[in-house]
N, C-alpha and C positions, 0 to 999 in steps of 0.2 A: 337677447333681451328676455327676462323672465316674464311669464304670462301675466303676473299681477301688475308689473310695471307697464306692460303693453296695454292692459285694460285701463289703467289709470291715465295713461297718455291719451288713449282713444276717447275716454270720457271728457278729458280736458279739451281736446281738439273739437269735439262735437258740442261742448258746452251743455252737457246733459244735466238735468235735475237728478236728485237721488232716486226718484221713482223711475225716470227714464233709464238711468244707469242700471238699476236692478232688472228691468224688463229686457233691455238690449243685451246685457251681459249674458243672460240665459239663452237668448236667441243666438248670439255669436258663438258661444261655447258649443252649442249644438251644431252649428255650421262647421266649426273647426274640427270637432271630434268625429263627426259623421263623415265628412268628406274633405274639406279644404286643406287640412294639415297634411294630407298625403300628396300634395302637388310636388312633383319631383324636381322642378327647376328653381325652387326657393334656394337662396344661398345658404351655406351651412349655418345651422343654428336658428334660422328664421322660420317662423310659422305664420299662419294666416292672420291672426289678430295683430301681430306686429306689422306685417305687410300692409294690412288695411289701415292702421293708424298712420303709417308713413305715407301711404298713397293719398289718404284724405287730407293730410297736412299741406299738400302742394296747392290745394284749392283755396279760394278766398273763404274766410269764416262766414258762417251763416248759410244763405240759400245755396251757394255752390256746393258746400260740403253736404248739406241735406239732400241735394239732388243726386250727388254721387253715392251717398249711403243708401238712398231709396233704390237706386239702380242695382246695387249689390244684393239688397234684400229681396227684391221683387222681379228682377229681369235676368239675373245671372243664371246660367245653366252649367252645372259642373258634372261631367261624367266621371265617376270614380272607377277605379280598377275593377271592382266587383261588378259594376253595372256593365262595363264594356265586356268583361268576361261572360256575363250572362247573355249578351247579344251574340257572342261567339258561339255559346252553347246552343242558342236558338237557330243558328244558321242551317245546320243539317236537317233537323226535323221539320222546320217551317218553310224552307226555300228549296233545298236540294232533294230531299227524300220524296216529296209529293210528285215531282217531275219524273223521278226514277220509277215510281210506282205506276205512273200513267204510261210510260213507255213499256214497262214490263207487262202491263195488262194488254196492250196492243199486240206485243210480240208473242205473248203466251196464250192469247185467246181467252183471257180471264175478264169477266165483267169489271169495269172500273170501280164499281161499288164494293167488290169483294177484296178488301185491302189485304187481309191475311193471306188469302190465296195468291195474290199478286206477289207478295214478299217471298212466298215459298217457292216461286218458280225459278227455274234455272236462268231464265232471261233476266230476272232481277239480280240474282247473285253475280252473274257475269258482268252485267252493266255496272253494278256497285263496285266491282273490282277493277273495271276498265275506266274508272274515273280518276283523273289526275288532279291533285290540289296543289296550287302554287300561290305563294305570297307575292303581292304586288308592292309591298313596302315593309319597313321595319315594324310597322304597327299591325301587320296582318295577324299576329299572334297564332301562327300555325302550330306552335307547341301546345297552346291551350286547346286549340281546335282538335288536335290529335288526341289529347287526353280526354276531352269531352265525348269523343266518338271512338271508343276502343275497337269497334267493329271495322274501322278503316285501317288498312295496313300502313305501317310506317313507310313502306316502300312506294306509297302512292301520294305522299305528302312531302313537299319540299318548301323551304322557307323563302325561296326567291324564284323568279321566272327565268333567270339566266343560268339554265342547267347545263353543266359540262357534259361533254360526250361520254366521259367515264361514268358519271352518275346516271345519265340517260340509259346507257347500256346495262347498268346494274338494275335499274328499275324495270326495264323490259325483260331481263332475265328472270327476275322474281315474279313478274306478271305472268309470264308463260308457264312458270312452274306452278303457280296457284291455279291458273285456269285449267291446267292438265289435271290437277287433283279434283277440281269441281266437275269437270265434264267427262273425265276418263279418257280424253283424247288430246294429244298435243296440238294446240292451235297453230295455224300457218297463215302467212300473209297478214292481211289487215286484222284478222281475228286475234292476232297476237300483239296488237297495238292498243293504245288508249283510245277510247271512243269519245269521251267527254273530258273537257278541261274546265276546272273551276278556279277562278282567280279571286283571291281574298284580299280585301283592303279594309282599313279601320275607319277612315273618314274621308269624305269628299264634300267640299263646300262650294267650289266654283266649277269643278270638273275640268278646268283647263290643264292641270298637270296630268290628268288621265288621257285627254284627247283634245286636240285643237288642229285647225286647218289654216295654213298661211295662204290667204288668197293671192297675195302678190307673188310669192314664190311657188304657189301651187304644190305645196308639200304638206304631208301630215306629220304631226309631232305629238309627243306624249307617250305615256306608258303603254296604252292600249295599242297604238300603231306599232310600237316597238315589239310588243309581244306577238301581234298577228304576223309581223314580218318574220319573227323567229319560228312561228308555227308553220310557215310556208318554206322554211329553209331546211333541207335534209341534213345539213351540217349542224343544225341546232335542234330545237324542239320538234321540227318537222319529222325527224326520224322516229319520234315516239307516238305520233298521232295519226289516225286514219284521215283520208280525205272525207269531206262532208262531216267533219267533227262538229260537235256542239260545244261552244265556248260560253260559259256563264261568268259574268263579272259580278261579284257580290261586295257591296259596301256595308259594313256594320252600321254606320251612321252616314246620312246624306241630307243635304239641304234640297229644297225644291229647285233652287237655282242650278245646282249640280245635276239633278235628275233631268231637268229640261235640257240642259246643255249636252249631256252625254247621249240621251235618247234622240236628240235632234241631229247629232253627227253620226252616230253608229250606222244608220241605214246607208250612208254615203261612203263609208270606209271600205275600200277595196279589200276583200278577203276571199280568196279563191278556195280556201281550205274547208270552209263550212259556214256556220251562222253564229252570230254573237247576240247574247241577251244581257241586259243589265238589271240587276235586282238589288233591293235595299231591305235590310232587316229593320232599321229604325229610321223613319223619315221625320225630319225635324218639323216640317209643316210650315204653312204660310205665316203663322202668327209669331214665329221665333225671331226673324230679322227685325232690327229696330226700325221704327217708323217715324218720320219727321213730325207727323201730327200727334201720334200717341205718346212719343218719347221726346217731345219738343224741348224740354228742359235739359235733358242729357245731350241732345244734338247741339244746343247752345254751348255746352262745355266742349264738345268735340270740335266745333267750329272756331273756338278760341285758339289763336296761334300760340299762346303760351303753353298749351297742352299738346303740342305736336312738334316733333323734330323733323325738319324738312329733309334731313339726310336719309330718313327712312324710305323716301321715294327714290329708290335706286334703279339700276337697269333691270334687276330681276323683277321688280314690281311692275314694270312697263308691260309685261305680258298680260297682266290683268286689265290694262287699259284705263285705270283710274288711280287716284291717290289712295294710299293705305290708311289715310286718316279714318275712313269708315270701314276698313278692312280690305284685304286684297280682293280685286274684282268687285268692289262695292258690296262685299258680303254682308256687312252690317250685323254680324252675329254677336250675341252675348255669350258665346260658348267657350268653355275651358275643358280640355281633356286632362286627365290626371298626370300624364307624362309630359305634356307641353300644351301651350295655347296656340291654336291655329291662327295664322296671320289673316284669315278671312274674318276673324272677330275684330271688333273695333280696336283701334290702336291703343286707346287709353288703358285697356285691360292688359295688353301684352307688351307694352314698351320695354325694350331690352335694357339690361343693366348698362350698356354702353351708350344709351341715349340720354339726352338732357331731361327727358320726362320720366317720371317714375311709373312703372307698371304695377298693377295689383298682383297679377300672376305673370311675372316676366318670362318672355319667350326666349328660347335658345334657337337661333336660326341656323339652317344649313349654310347660309351665305353670310355668316357672321364676319364683321370686320376684324382683321388681324389686330391683336393687342400685344403690348409689351409684356413679356413674361415676368 
């Protein structure tokens, strides 16, 4: 649909006056050009304004459509590719490097306030090289992280945490070679292994995919327990990492719900190989999730069964413990990421193309129902 036709359709759906049409057109074109048109899951040929017009048309004329439009203009949070890349760029200088400098100061006997002196020490250089960076998901953007930090060797960054034995041996070989150049002596034993592991992820909203504990079965599940198990296995990552290693999990974006969940479980996770910390580059904060009092009108729309497909609450959503109507695990988020909408956001934003409800930014799920080709 051409942009002019989509704008005319939107004006008709919203029943705008000429003055409203002029004002809102400028606002929406800014939204579209600045961010929203880059959403990667729009169907071919579709852009934001067309998607908005079709999304609004499913609501009753008048108050319902005004409520939905107000939500888009005032509550929606869209992370563009450039914004996420900026968070990736901030990760090393704001989260990783300060801790390295602190450790290097302790080991090199340099006062912690003498930052340049700490960076110049052999302790800092070796610690820097003995840090392994792994992606926890497809959204980890390890390629961008590597380009943003050219001082980090390509041989200490890998896009996934399931590292093969061949790749592990290759990384250790390059590590030993580089450490020999730095110190003038070939390292042996633990000195030739990685001392720190940094796990990178783009977004966590509930934290349950990262870590959860089944009380009934008394078993740990999620990406973090899987990785810690691999770090203790000499047939896997354990062959690359020293005992008493420091593992840092970094999320570029995280909700308060996820932060509380992960920090609440991490101290109880068995991990004989070392210690684990969880850090966040961009915290969404307590004001982001939708609130029944503050966002009462939009909650009324979400509570309406006409705007929810019951098939959405499948076996995969049961892990979150609640209906996905308000987002997986009751996330209640108004958040969209440029490459996909998280299912922790409210359902009406991300309803998939296979559902009976139309989504503003349709999500493509990993657990998508099979369709006829």
